[in-house]
N, C-alpha and C positions, 0 to 999 in steps of 0.2 A: 310677561309675554316675551320680552327681549331675552331674558336669561334662558328660556327654553330653546330659542333659536340658536343662541351661542352654544348651548350644550349639544344640540343636534349637529351643528357645523363641526364642532370639536370631535364628536364621535365619528362623523363621516370621514374627517381627515385621518383619525386614528385607524379606522378600518382600511382606508386606502393605503396608508403607510404599511400596515401589517401585510396586506395582499402584495404590495410592491416588493417588500423585503423578502417575503416568502418566494416570490417568483425569481428574484435575483439569487436566492440561496439555492433553489432547484436548478438554476442554470450552471451551478458548479457540479462537476462530475461526481465528486465524492458524496455530496449531499443527495443528489438524484439517485445514486446507487444505493444509499442507505434506505431510501423510501421505496423505490421500485425494484431493487435487486437486479438491475441491468444498467448498461451504459446509456448515456444520454445521446440520442441521435443529434447530429450537428444542426439540422434544421430546427428541431425543438429547442435546442440550447439558444439559438439566435432569437427565436420567438419568445422564450422566457425572459431573455435580457431586454428585449424591446418592450414587452408587457410590463416588466418590473419598472423600467424607466418611466414609462407613460403613467403608470399608477402613482409613482412618487411625484411626478409633475402635477397630476390631478390633485393629489393631496395638498401640495403647496398652493395651487390655485384656489382650492376650496376655502382656504382660510384667508386669502388675500382681501376679500371684499368685506370682511366683517369689521365691526368697530372694536376698539380696544376693550379688554375685559374690565377695565376700570370705569367704563362708560355707564352712567346711571341716568335715568329719566327724571 
């Protein structure tokens, strides 16, 4: 049972990291232009940076409360 919880927490952190890094990448003009074929509006760039940072912080916090992987019952 505990191993399923650890796997779920790990996958959650991985998904949050992926979303955060994607947001930070889209905050860069060149990457945004490659995806959407137009320049990034300044307000959206700030929003993407903020969202990316918050998602990475959530990913860090999601793994802080778990026991070490070597923990066995």
